[in-house]
C-alpha positions as CSV (number, residue, x, y, z in Angstrom):
1,M,16.6,146.8,138.2
2,P,18.7,148.8,135.7
3,K,17.1,150.3,132.6
4,N,16.9,148.1,129.5
5,S,19.1,149.1,126.6
6,K,19.8,147.9,123.1
7,V,22.7,145.8,122.2
8,T,24.7,146.3,119.0
9,Q,27.1,144.0,117.2
10,R,27.9,142.8,113.8
11,E,25.9,139.9,112.5
12,H,27.6,136.5,113.0
13,S,27.1,133.3,111.1
14,N,25.8,130.0,112.5
15,E,29.3,128.5,112.5
16,H,30.8,127.4,115.7
17,V,32.7,130.1,117.6
18,T,35.7,129.2,119.6
19,E,36.9,132.5,120.9
20,S,37.1,133.0,124.7
21,V,34.1,134.9,125.9
22,A,36.2,136.6,128.6
23,D,38.7,137.8,125.9
24,L,36.0,138.8,123.6
25,L,34.2,141.0,126.1
26,A,37.1,142.1,128.3
27,L,36.9,145.8,127.6
28,E,33.2,146.1,127.1
29,E,30.4,147.5,129.2
30,P,28.6,145.1,131.6
31,V,26.3,143.0,129.6
32,D,23.3,140.9,130.2
33,Y,24.9,137.8,128.8
34,K,21.6,135.9,128.7
35,Q,20.0,138.4,126.4
36,S,22.7,139.9,124.2
37,V,21.3,140.6,120.7
38,L,24.0,141.1,118.0
39,N,22.8,143.4,115.2
40,V,24.7,144.5,112.1
41,A,26.5,147.8,112.9
42,G,24.7,150.8,111.7
43,E,21.2,149.2,111.8
44,T,18.5,151.6,112.8
45,G,17.0,151.6,116.3
46,G,13.8,150.1,114.9
47,K,15.7,147.0,113.8
48,Q,17.4,146.7,117.2
49,K,14.1,146.9,118.9
50,A,12.7,144.3,116.6
51,A,15.6,142.0,117.4
52,E,15.0,142.4,121.1
53,E,11.3,141.8,120.8
54,E,11.9,138.7,118.6
55,L,14.3,137.3,121.2
56,D,11.8,138.0,124.0
57,A,8.9,136.5,122.1
58,E,10.9,133.3,121.5
59,D,12.0,133.0,125.2
60,R,8.6,133.4,126.8
61,P,4.9,133.0,125.8
62,A,2.7,136.1,125.8
63,W,-1.0,136.8,126.2
64,N,-2.9,137.1,122.9
65,S,-4.5,140.3,124.0
66,K,-4.8,142.7,127.0
67,L,-8.4,141.5,127.4
68,Q,-7.3,137.9,127.8
69,Y,-4.8,138.9,130.5
70,I,-7.3,141.0,132.4
71,L,-9.8,138.1,132.3
72,A,-7.1,135.7,133.6
73,Q,-6.4,138.0,136.6
74,I,-10.1,138.5,137.2
75,G,-10.7,134.7,136.9
76,F,-7.9,134.0,139.4
77,S,-8.9,136.7,142.0
78,V,-12.7,136.3,141.7
79,G,-13.4,132.9,143.1
80,L,-15.7,130.9,145.3
81,G,-14.8,133.0,148.3
82,N,-16.5,136.0,146.7
83,I,-19.7,134.0,146.5
84,W,-19.9,132.5,149.9
85,R,-17.2,133.7,152.3
86,F,-17.6,137.5,151.7
87,P,-21.4,137.4,152.2
88,Y,-20.9,135.2,155.3
89,L,-18.4,137.7,156.8
90,C,-20.8,140.6,156.1
91,Q,-23.6,138.8,157.9
92,K,-21.3,137.8,160.8
93,N,-19.4,141.0,161.2
94,G,-22.0,143.8,161.3
95,G,-23.6,143.9,157.8
96,G,-22.7,147.1,156.1
97,A,-20.3,148.0,158.9
98,Y,-18.0,145.2,157.7
99,L,-17.5,147.1,154.4
100,V,-15.6,149.8,156.2
101,P,-12.6,147.7,157.5
102,Y,-12.6,145.7,154.3
103,L,-12.4,148.9,152.1
104,V,-9.7,150.4,154.3
105,L,-7.6,147.3,154.2
106,L,-8.2,146.9,150.5
107,I,-6.8,150.4,149.9
108,I,-3.8,150.4,152.2
109,I,-2.8,146.7,151.8
110,G,-4.6,145.0,149.0
111,I,-4.2,147.4,146.0
112,P,-0.5,148.4,146.8
113,L,0.6,144.8,147.3
114,F,-1.4,143.6,144.2
115,F,0.3,146.4,142.2
116,L,3.7,145.3,143.6
117,E,3.2,141.7,142.5
118,L,2.0,142.8,139.1
119,A,5.0,145.1,138.7
120,V,7.8,142.7,139.7
121,G,6.3,139.8,137.7
122,Q,6.0,142.0,134.6
123,R,9.5,143.6,135.0
124,I,11.4,140.4,135.7
125,R,9.3,138.1,133.6
126,R,9.7,135.1,135.8
127,G,7.5,133.1,138.2
128,S,7.6,133.6,141.9
129,I,10.8,131.6,142.5
130,G,12.8,133.6,139.9
131,V,11.3,137.0,140.9
132,W,12.3,136.8,144.6
133,H,15.6,135.2,143.7
134,Y,16.4,138.3,141.7
135,V,15.1,140.8,144.1
136,C,16.9,139.3,147.1
137,P,18.7,136.0,146.7
138,R,18.7,135.3,150.5
139,L,14.9,135.6,150.5
140,G,14.6,133.4,147.5
141,G,12.7,130.9,149.6
142,I,9.6,133.1,149.3
143,G,9.0,131.7,145.9
144,F,9.2,128.1,147.1
145,S,6.8,128.8,150.0
146,S,4.4,130.3,147.5
147,C,4.5,127.1,145.5
148,I,3.8,125.0,148.6
149,V,0.8,127.2,149.6
150,C,-0.6,126.9,146.1
151,L,-0.3,123.2,146.3
152,F,-2.1,123.1,149.7
153,V,-4.9,125.3,148.4
154,G,-5.2,123.5,145.1
155,L,-5.6,120.1,146.8
156,Y,-8.8,121.1,148.7
157,Y,-10.0,123.8,146.3
158,N,-10.5,121.2,143.5
159,V,-12.5,119.0,145.9
160,I,-15.0,121.9,146.1
161,I,-15.2,122.0,142.4
162,G,-15.8,118.2,142.5
163,W,-18.7,118.9,144.9
164,S,-20.1,121.4,142.5
165,V,-19.8,118.8,139.6
166,F,-21.8,116.4,141.7
167,Y,-24.6,118.9,142.4
168,F,-24.5,120.0,138.7
169,F,-25.3,116.6,137.4
170,K,-27.9,116.0,140.1
171,S,-29.7,119.2,139.0
172,F,-31.0,117.6,135.8
173,Q,-34.2,116.2,137.4
174,Y,-37.5,117.5,138.7
175,P,-38.1,117.8,141.5
176,L,-34.6,118.5,142.7
177,P,-33.4,115.5,144.8
178,W,-32.8,117.7,147.8
179,S,-36.3,119.3,147.8
180,E,-37.9,116.7,150.1
181,C,-36.8,114.0,152.6
182,P,-36.5,110.4,151.4
183,V,-39.1,107.9,152.6
184,I,-38.1,104.5,154.1
185,R,-40.6,101.8,153.3
186,N,-40.9,98.8,155.5
187,G,-43.6,96.7,154.0
188,T,-46.8,98.7,154.0
189,V,-45.3,101.3,156.5
190,A,-43.6,104.4,155.1
191,V,-41.4,106.4,157.4
192,V,-39.5,109.6,156.7
193,E,-35.7,109.2,157.2
194,P,-35.2,110.2,160.8
195,E,-31.9,112.1,160.2
196,C,-33.7,114.2,157.5
197,E,-36.8,114.7,159.6
198,K,-34.7,116.1,162.4
199,S,-32.8,118.5,160.2
200,S,-34.0,119.5,156.7
201,A,-34.1,118.0,153.2
202,T,-31.2,120.1,151.9
203,T,-29.1,119.5,155.0
204,Y,-29.6,115.8,154.8
205,F,-28.8,115.6,151.1
206,W,-25.5,117.5,151.7
207,Y,-24.2,115.6,154.7
208,R,-25.6,112.1,153.9
209,E,-26.2,111.8,150.1
210,A,-23.3,113.9,148.9
211,L,-20.6,113.6,151.6
212,D,-21.9,110.6,153.5
213,I,-20.0,112.3,156.3
214,S,-18.6,110.6,159.5
215,N,-19.1,111.9,163.0
216,S,-15.6,113.2,163.5
217,I,-12.2,113.6,161.7
218,S,-10.9,110.5,163.6
219,E,-13.5,108.3,161.8
220,S,-12.2,107.9,158.3
221,G,-15.0,105.8,157.0
222,G,-13.3,104.9,153.7
223,L,-13.5,106.6,150.3
224,N,-16.8,108.1,149.0
225,W,-16.7,106.7,145.5
226,K,-19.2,109.3,144.1
227,M,-17.0,112.2,145.2
228,T,-13.9,110.3,144.1
229,L,-15.2,110.2,140.5
230,C,-16.2,113.9,140.7
231,L,-12.7,114.8,141.9
232,L,-11.3,112.9,139.0
233,V,-13.5,114.9,136.6
234,A,-12.5,118.1,138.3
235,W,-8.8,117.4,137.9
236,S,-9.3,116.3,134.3
237,I,-11.0,119.7,133.6
238,V,-8.2,121.6,135.2
239,G,-5.5,119.5,133.5
240,M,-7.0,120.1,130.1
241,A,-7.2,123.9,130.8
242,V,-3.6,124.3,131.9
243,V,-1.7,121.7,130.0
244,K,-0.5,124.1,127.3
245,G,0.1,127.0,129.7
246,I,-1.5,130.3,128.8
247,Q,-2.0,129.1,125.3
248,S,-4.8,126.8,126.6
249,S,-5.8,128.5,129.8
250,G,-6.1,131.9,128.2
251,K,-8.8,130.7,125.9
252,V,-10.7,129.0,128.7
253,M,-10.7,132.3,130.6
254,Y,-13.0,134.0,128.0
255,F,-15.8,131.7,129.2
256,S,-14.9,130.9,132.8
257,S,-14.4,134.5,133.7
258,L,-17.4,136.0,132.0
259,F,-20.0,133.4,132.5
260,P,-20.3,133.8,136.3
261,Y,-21.3,137.5,135.7
262,V,-24.1,136.5,133.4
263,V,-25.4,134.1,136.0
264,L,-25.0,136.6,138.9
265,A,-26.9,139.2,136.8
266,C,-29.7,136.7,136.2
267,F,-29.9,135.7,139.8
268,L,-29.9,139.4,140.9
269,V,-32.9,140.2,138.7
270,R,-34.7,137.0,139.8
271,G,-33.8,137.6,143.4
272,L,-35.1,141.1,143.5
273,L,-38.4,139.9,142.2
274,L,-38.8,137.4,145.0
275,R,-41.0,138.2,148.0
276,G,-38.9,139.2,150.9
277,A,-35.8,140.0,148.9
278,V,-35.8,143.6,150.2
279,D,-35.9,142.4,153.8
280,G,-32.7,140.4,153.2
281,I,-30.9,143.3,151.5
282,L,-31.9,145.8,154.1
283,H,-30.8,143.4,156.9
284,M,-27.4,143.0,155.2
285,F,-26.7,146.7,154.7
286,T,-27.9,147.8,158.1
287,P,-24.6,148.5,159.9
288,K,-23.9,147.3,163.4
289,L,-21.3,150.0,164.3
290,D,-20.0,148.3,167.4
291,K,-18.5,145.6,165.1
292,M,-16.2,148.2,163.4
293,L,-14.0,148.4,166.5
294,D,-13.7,144.6,167.0
295,P,-10.0,143.5,166.2
296,Q,-11.3,140.1,165.1
297,V,-13.4,141.8,162.3
298,W,-10.3,143.6,161.0
299,R,-8.2,140.4,161.1
300,E,-10.9,138.5,159.1
301,A,-11.2,141.4,156.7
302,A,-7.4,141.4,156.0
303,T,-7.4,137.7,155.5
304,Q,-10.3,138.0,153.0
305,V,-8.4,140.8,151.1
306,F,-5.4,138.4,150.8
307,F,-7.5,135.5,149.5
308,A,-9.7,137.7,147.3
309,L,-6.8,139.2,145.4
310,G,-4.6,136.1,145.4
311,L,-1.7,137.8,147.2
312,G,1.2,135.6,148.1
313,F,0.1,132.7,145.9
314,G,2.4,133.4,143.0
315,G,-0.5,133.3,140.5
316,V,-0.6,137.1,140.1
317,I,3.2,137.2,139.4
318,A,3.0,134.2,137.0
319,F,0.2,135.8,134.9
320,S,1.9,139.2,134.8
321,S,5.2,137.7,133.8
322,Y,3.7,137.0,130.3
323,N,3.0,140.7,129.7
324,K,5.0,143.1,127.6
325,Q,7.3,145.3,129.7
326,D,5.4,148.5,128.8
327,N,2.0,147.2,129.9
328,N,0.3,149.6,132.3
329,C,0.1,147.3,135.3
330,H,-0.6,150.4,137.5
331,F,-4.0,150.6,135.8
332,D,-4.5,146.9,135.9
333,A,-4.0,146.8,139.7
334,A,-6.8,149.3,140.3
335,L,-9.1,147.8,137.7
336,V,-8.9,144.2,138.9
337,S,-9.2,145.2,142.5
338,F,-12.3,147.3,141.8
339,I,-13.9,144.4,139.8
340,N,-13.1,142.0,142.6
341,F,-14.8,144.2,145.2
342,F,-17.7,144.9,142.9
343,T,-18.2,141.2,142.4
344,S,-18.2,140.6,146.1
345,V,-20.8,143.2,146.7
346,L,-22.9,141.9,143.7
347,A,-22.7,138.4,145.0
348,T,-23.7,139.6,148.5
349,L,-26.8,141.3,147.1
350,V,-27.8,138.1,145.3
351,V,-27.2,136.0,148.3
352,F,-29.1,138.2,150.7
353,A,-32.0,138.7,148.2
354,V,-32.4,135.0,148.0
355,L,-31.8,134.4,151.7
356,G,-34.4,137.1,152.4
357,F,-36.9,135.1,150.3
358,K,-35.9,131.9,152.1
359,A,-36.2,133.6,155.6
360,N,-39.8,134.7,154.8
361,I,-40.7,131.2,153.7
362,M,-39.2,129.7,156.8
363,N,-40.8,132.3,159.0
364,E,-44.3,131.6,157.5
365,K,-43.6,127.9,158.1
366,C,-42.8,128.6,161.7
367,V,-46.0,130.6,162.1
368,V,-48.1,127.7,160.7
369,E,-46.4,125.1,162.9
370,N,-46.8,127.1,166.0
371,A,-50.4,128.1,165.2
372,E,-51.2,124.4,165.0
373,K,-49.7,124.0,168.5
374,I,-51.9,126.8,169.8
375,L,-55.0,125.3,168.3
376,G,-54.1,122.0,169.9
377,Y,-53.8,123.8,173.3
378,L,-57.1,125.5,172.8
379,N,-58.9,122.3,171.9
380,S,-57.4,120.6,175.0
381,N,-58.3,123.5,177.2
382,V,-54.6,124.1,178.1
383,L,-55.1,127.7,176.8
384,S,-58.3,129.8,177.2
385,R,-59.8,131.2,174.0
386,D,-60.0,134.5,175.8
387,L,-56.2,134.8,175.2
388,I,-56.8,135.0,171.4
389,P,-57.4,138.5,170.1
390,P,-60.8,138.6,168.4
391,H,-59.5,139.7,165.0
392,V,-57.2,136.7,164.7
393,N,-58.3,134.3,162.0
394,F,-56.3,131.0,162.1
395,S,-57.3,130.3,158.5
396,H,-55.4,133.4,157.3
397,L,-52.9,134.0,160.0
398,T,-50.3,136.7,159.3
399,T,-46.9,137.0,161.0
400,K,-48.2,140.2,162.7
401,D,-51.2,138.4,164.1
402,Y,-49.1,135.6,165.4
403,S,-46.7,138.0,167.0
404,E,-49.5,139.7,168.8
405,M,-51.0,136.4,170.0
406,Y,-47.6,135.1,171.1
407,N,-46.9,138.2,173.2
408,V,-50.3,137.9,174.9
409,I,-49.8,134.2,175.8
410,M,-46.3,134.8,177.0
411,T,-47.5,137.6,179.3
412,V,-50.5,135.8,180.8
413,K,-48.9,132.3,181.0
414,E,-45.5,133.5,182.1
415,K,-44.7,130.7,184.5
416,Q,-46.0,127.9,182.2
417,F,-44.9,129.5,178.9
418,S,-41.6,127.6,178.5
419,A,-43.5,124.3,178.7
420,L,-45.7,125.3,175.8
421,G,-42.7,125.1,173.4
422,L,-43.8,128.1,171.3
423,D,-41.3,129.9,169.0
424,P,-41.4,133.7,168.5
425,C,-41.1,133.3,164.7
426,L,-39.2,136.5,164.1
427,L,-37.9,137.3,160.6
428,E,-34.7,138.8,162.1
429,D,-33.9,135.5,163.7
430,E,-34.0,133.7,160.4
431,L,-31.9,136.4,158.7
432,D,-29.4,136.3,161.6
433,K,-28.7,132.6,161.1
434,S,-25.1,132.6,159.8
435,V,-24.3,129.9,157.3
436,Q,-20.6,129.7,156.6
437,G,-18.7,128.7,153.4
438,T,-19.9,125.5,151.8
439,G,-23.1,125.5,153.9
440,L,-24.2,128.7,152.3
441,A,-23.9,127.3,148.8
442,F,-24.8,123.7,149.3
443,I,-27.5,124.1,152.0
444,A,-29.0,127.6,152.3
445,F,-28.9,128.6,148.6
446,T,-29.9,125.2,147.3
447,E,-32.9,125.2,149.7
448,A,-34.0,128.6,148.5
449,M,-33.7,127.4,144.9
450,T,-36.2,124.6,145.5
451,H,-38.9,127.3,145.9
452,F,-38.0,128.9,142.6
453,P,-40.2,128.2,139.5
454,A,-38.2,126.1,137.1
455,S,-35.8,125.2,140.0
456,P,-33.7,122.7,138.0
457,F,-32.7,125.5,135.5
458,W,-31.6,127.8,138.3
459,S,-29.7,125.0,140.0
460,V,-27.9,124.0,136.8
461,M,-26.9,127.6,136.2
462,F,-25.8,128.1,139.8
463,F,-23.5,125.1,140.0
464,L,-22.2,125.7,136.5
465,M,-21.2,129.2,137.8
466,L,-19.5,127.7,140.8
467,I,-17.5,125.3,138.5
468,N,-16.3,128.2,136.4
469,L,-15.4,130.3,139.3
470,G,-13.4,127.5,140.8
471,L,-11.8,126.7,137.5
472,G,-10.6,130.3,137.0
473,S,-9.0,130.3,140.5
474,M,-7.5,126.8,139.9
475,I,-5.9,128.0,136.7
476,G,-4.2,130.8,138.6
477,T,-3.2,128.4,141.4
478,M,-1.7,125.9,139.0
479,A,0.2,128.8,137.3
480,G,1.6,129.6,140.7
481,I,3.1,126.1,140.9
482,T,4.0,125.3,137.3
483,T,5.4,128.7,136.0
484,P,8.1,129.2,138.7
485,I,9.2,125.5,138.5
486,I,9.3,125.4,134.7
487,D,11.2,128.8,134.7
488,T,13.7,127.6,137.3
489,F,14.3,124.0,136.5
490,K,13.4,124.0,132.8
491,V,11.3,120.9,133.0
492,P,9.0,120.0,130.1
493,K,5.8,122.0,130.5
494,E,3.2,119.4,129.4
495,I,4.8,116.5,131.3
496,F,5.2,118.4,134.5
497,T,1.7,119.9,134.4
498,V,0.1,116.5,133.8
499,G,2.3,115.0,136.6
500,C,1.1,117.7,139.0
501,C,-2.5,117.0,138.3
502,V,-2.1,113.2,138.7
503,F,-0.1,113.7,141.9
504,A,-2.7,116.2,143.3
505,F,-5.6,113.8,142.5
506,F,-4.1,111.0,144.5
507,V,-3.2,113.2,147.4
508,G,-6.7,114.7,147.2
509,L,-8.2,111.4,148.0
510,L,-7.7,112.4,151.6
511,F,-10.5,114.9,151.1
512,V,-13.0,112.5,149.6
513,Q,-13.1,110.1,152.5
514,R,-16.2,110.3,154.6
515,S,-14.2,112.5,157.0
516,G,-12.8,114.5,154.1
517,N,-14.9,117.6,154.7
518,Y,-13.1,118.1,158.1
519,F,-9.7,118.0,156.3
520,V,-11.0,120.7,153.9
521,T,-11.8,122.8,157.0
522,M,-8.3,122.3,158.3
523,F,-6.6,123.3,155.0
524,D,-9.0,126.1,154.2
525,D,-9.2,127.8,157.6
526,Y,-5.8,127.2,159.1
527,S,-3.0,125.8,156.9
528,A,-2.7,128.6,154.4
529,T,-3.6,131.7,156.3
530,L,-0.5,132.2,158.5
531,P,2.0,131.2,155.7
532,L,0.3,133.6,153.3
533,T,0.6,136.4,155.8
534,V,4.3,135.7,156.3
535,I,4.9,135.4,152.5
536,V,3.2,138.7,151.8
537,I,5.0,140.7,154.5
538,L,8.3,139.4,153.4
539,E,7.5,140.3,149.7
540,N,6.9,143.8,150.9
541,I,10.1,143.9,153.0
542,A,12.2,142.5,150.2
543,V,11.1,145.2,147.8
544,A,10.6,148.2,150.1
545,W,13.4,147.8,152.6
546,I,16.0,145.5,151.0
547,Y,15.9,146.5,147.4
548,G,14.8,150.0,148.1
549,T,11.5,151.8,147.5
550,K,13.0,154.7,145.8
551,K,15.0,152.5,143.4
552,F,11.9,150.4,142.7
553,M,9.7,153.5,142.0
554,Q,12.4,154.8,139.6
555,E,12.4,151.6,137.7
556,L,8.6,151.5,137.6
557,T,8.8,155.0,136.1
558,E,11.2,153.7,133.4
559,M,9.0,150.7,132.7
560,L,5.6,152.4,132.7
561,G,6.6,155.7,131.2
562,F,5.2,157.7,134.1
563,R,5.7,157.8,137.8
564,P,3.2,156.0,140.0
565,Y,1.4,157.9,142.7
566,R,3.5,158.7,145.8
567,F,0.8,157.0,147.8
568,Y,2.3,153.6,146.9
569,F,5.7,154.7,148.2
570,Y,4.4,155.3,151.7
571,M,2.2,152.2,151.6
572,W,5.0,149.9,150.7
573,K,7.5,151.6,152.9
574,F,5.6,152.0,156.1
575,V,1.8,151.4,156.3
576,S,1.4,148.0,154.7
577,P,4.3,146.3,156.6
578,L,3.0,147.7,159.9
579,F,-0.5,146.5,159.3
580,M,0.7,143.1,158.2
581,A,3.0,142.7,161.2
582,V,-0.1,143.4,163.4
583,L,-2.1,140.9,161.4
584,T,0.6,138.2,161.7
585,T,0.8,138.7,165.5
586,A,-3.0,138.6,165.8
587,S,-3.2,135.4,163.8
588,I,-0.6,133.7,166.0
589,I,-2.4,134.9,169.2
590,Q,-5.7,133.7,167.8
591,L,-4.3,130.2,167.2
592,G,-3.1,130.2,170.8
593,V,-6.2,131.6,172.5
594,S,-8.8,129.7,170.4
595,P,-7.6,126.1,169.6
596,P,-8.4,125.1,166.1
597,G,-11.6,123.1,165.6
598,Y,-14.3,122.2,163.1
599,S,-18.0,121.7,162.9
600,A,-18.8,118.0,163.0
601,W,-22.1,116.5,161.8
602,I,-23.5,114.1,164.4
603,K,-25.7,111.6,162.6
604,E,-27.6,110.4,165.6
605,K,-28.6,113.9,166.6
606,A,-28.8,115.3,163.1
607,A,-27.1,118.4,164.2
608,E,-23.7,120.1,164.1
609,R,-21.3,120.1,167.0
610,Y,-18.1,122.1,167.3
611,L,-15.2,119.8,168.1
612,Y,-11.5,120.6,168.6
613,F,-8.9,118.8,166.5
614,P,-7.4,115.8,168.2
615,N,-3.6,115.8,168.9
616,W,-2.6,114.0,165.8
617,A,-4.6,116.4,163.7
618,M,-3.0,119.3,165.5
619,A,0.4,117.8,164.8
620,L,-0.6,117.5,161.1
621,L,-1.7,121.1,161.0
622,I,1.5,122.4,162.6
623,T,3.5,120.4,160.2
624,L,1.6,121.9,157.2
625,I,2.3,125.4,158.4
626,A,5.9,124.6,159.1
627,V,6.4,123.0,155.7
628,A,4.9,126.0,154.0
629,I,7.2,128.5,155.8
630,L,10.3,126.3,156.0
631,P,11.9,127.2,152.6
632,I,12.3,130.8,153.7
633,P,14.7,130.3,156.6
634,V,16.4,127.3,154.9
635,V,17.3,129.3,151.7
636,F,18.3,132.3,153.9
637,I,20.7,130.1,156.0
638,L,22.1,128.3,153.0
639,R,22.8,131.5,151.1
640,H,24.1,133.4,154.1
641,F,26.7,130.8,154.9
642,H,27.4,130.2,151.2
643,L,26.2,126.6,151.4
644,L,24.1,127.1,148.3
645,S,25.6,128.5,145.1
646,D,24.1,131.7,143.9
647,G,25.2,131.0,140.3
648,S,27.8,133.8,140.3
649,N,30.3,131.8,138.3
650,T,27.9,130.5,135.6
651,L,27.6,132.2,132.2
652,S,25.4,131.2,129.4
653,V,26.3,132.5,125.9
654,S,26.2,131.3,122.3
655,Y,26.0,132.5,118.8
656,K,23.0,131.8,116.7
657,K,21.8,134.2,114.1
658,G,23.5,137.0,115.9
659,R,22.6,135.8,119.5
660,M,24.9,134.5,122.1
661,M,23.8,131.3,123.8
662,K,26.7,129.0,124.7
663,D,27.3,127.8,128.2
664,I,30.6,128.6,129.9
665,S,30.9,127.7,133.5
666,N,33.4,128.3,136.3
667,L,35.4,131.2,134.9
668,E,38.7,131.9,136.6
669,E,38.5,134.7,139.1
670,N,40.7,137.0,137.0
671,D,38.7,136.3,133.9
672,E,35.5,137.0,135.7
673,T,37.0,140.3,137.0
674,R,37.9,141.2,133.5
675,F,34.5,140.2,132.2
676,I,32.5,142.2,134.7
677,L,33.5,144.7,137.3
678,S,30.0,145.7,138.3
679,K,26.8,144.1,139.2
680,V,25.0,142.7,136.1
681,P,21.5,141.3,136.4
682,S,20.8,138.0,134.8
683,E,17.8,136.2,133.3
684,A,19.0,133.0,134.9
685,P,17.0,131.7,137.8
686,S,20.0,132.0,140.1
687,P,21.0,135.4,141.6
688,M,24.2,137.3,140.8
689,P,27.1,137.6,143.2
690,T,26.4,140.1,145.9
691,H,29.8,141.8,145.8
692,R,29.0,143.6,142.5
693,S,27.8,147.1,142.7
694,Y,24.6,148.3,141.2
695,L,24.8,150.4,138.1
696,G,21.8,152.7,138.1
697,P,20.2,154.3,135.1
698,G,22.7,156.5,133.3
699,S,25.8,154.9,135.1
700,T,28.9,154.5,133.1
701,S,30.9,151.3,133.0
702,P,34.4,151.4,134.5
703,L,35.6,149.6,131.4
704,E,34.3,152.1,128.9
705,T,37.0,154.2,127.1
706,S,36.4,157.5,125.6
707,G,38.6,156.8,122.6
708,N,36.8,153.7,121.5
709,P,33.1,153.8,122.6
710,N,32.4,150.6,120.8
711,G,35.1,148.6,122.3
712,R,37.9,146.5,120.9
713,Y,35.7,144.8,118.3
714,G,33.9,147.9,117.2
715,S,30.7,146.8,119.0
716,G,29.0,148.5,121.9
717,Y,27.2,146.4,124.6
718,L,24.6,148.3,126.5
719,L,22.6,147.0,129.5
720,A,19.6,144.9,128.6
721,S,19.0,143.7,132.1
722,T,16.7,142.2,134.6
723,P,16.4,143.5,138.2
724,E,18.0,141.9,141.2
725,S,19.2,143.0,144.6
726,E,21.7,142.2,147.3
727,L,21.0,141.6,150.9
């Protein structure tokens, strides 16, 4: 990535120019022929800089402000996973102890690689395909793999937004429709829906009213028309937000990125005022230190870091490519990473405050139900009244009194105790019940909100927050698809974006079948994790080991105006690749040891059952992973054996108001040698030929003559280049 320089030349008219470009530039310095700005000789440096900035502004859109850009990165990185996956992982993996591996991996993998993606996107000013094409042409398939992973994630992620849209509209009624079980009337007889009675009102509403779920992934059951309409609404919202690129999505980010924090703050205040909130928070932050040494915990923490920061998707690179070259992306990386972690912790506090409230309610309900059983046994003389402590009052039975009574009965009636069917009703048991992903938002949290005063208001706010969180992430995901494709193939932005949304909607119908939730599990838990890990480790290798960490650090110094911490050098060069190699190996072993599966809802039993994917589903899963990774080896092989042109014989130049932009292709070998004798980076999507040597900062062109520094035509061409590398 050579240092940018100014280009000087006399002003030309708009008349057609017929001179041979090779003759014109034969004895000049190597020039970035896609970005040559021709200024009147003798113009001041300020005018030269203005010309460069004018050309750059015309070539690529830019963020309206630094705030808009930061909000876009926050909106992309802070998503639904911060609200339900991070709290679930905390609950599952040792509470506060989980924060240790997460923070360690965030520091040694997350922040360095996030900074790397920000830096290469800002420096090269292209999407993921163009960036990795420049850095290492033979690893140019990384960009295509990123686009495919973004497509996979976008397909199911917008379905979740559709679910949130469904619940959002259902929240405008009192009482909330999931607050109590439906009643089936048969003449004069009214019976509670058996499936709901065996489970709970919120569980029934989620599986039956919302998803109308089938018993397994093999039972399609046809389309769920309600969710199909919600998916259409979700893709319409996303399409309108991204159709104009950052001109439209940037404005949306002001609301979609900030509104969730308003809602989280409201929920935190409301949650802390709930009875039992402290129990939930203390339970969450009480560390189980044995979990810290579990390799599975570290693997899940690393995966969460990747998804939380959006590493490998291409969205980070796409957003940073619209920045000015002197933007302090070093500060941006630390800021966005901190805000992301802070949001996860804030969401976890809210979730466990609310779940602590719910656990207390469920525990009290358990005490009442079991006290009624004990009274029944006392009235039927199954139990003696001597077993009941004298101070126990069944009219005002506390959890402490019930626990004492339970222990006495269990001790005296040890042999017959199991037949009594009494539950211990421990608060810790309720708090230990792990609810993963969608179940946390659409079952546990919705059930807790039914006990809030003014519950419809809180429900509307909650699901509107989920819609905005999902929208921010979807904007970044769509940018990871559209930006590199538009940069590389120059397709019309609006037409391509709308086409992507329409295509994704029709493919997304797979997820709104009655079995669609099981496909969401397949895509969410398995199809993206391994490809993302491979993409991120190859990104690191491409920059640190192929392009060169020292060279990259030097060019960051030139771009930023200061040298980044030496910490990043060692992370990129040694620590991050090592940890990611271990993570990749662990992920592959995990797939082999524990066959992929899903939690199926069995209607007849009104309960979940873990099922393994059938053979055809496993074949589909393997195909998805292979398709996501396949572009990397394919592009490598095609480039290695010269079966795919690297664009080395293509030159784009012309004259227009002092700028060169006319296409000339397939120069003769001698002309090309006269034109350039050293490696010259290009703004074109294709890489430059690998036989040209790199001219570092301060290097002198072999064609420069001391007697005529400005060349044959009295004009000096200095490098105004974009980085690239050779393998």
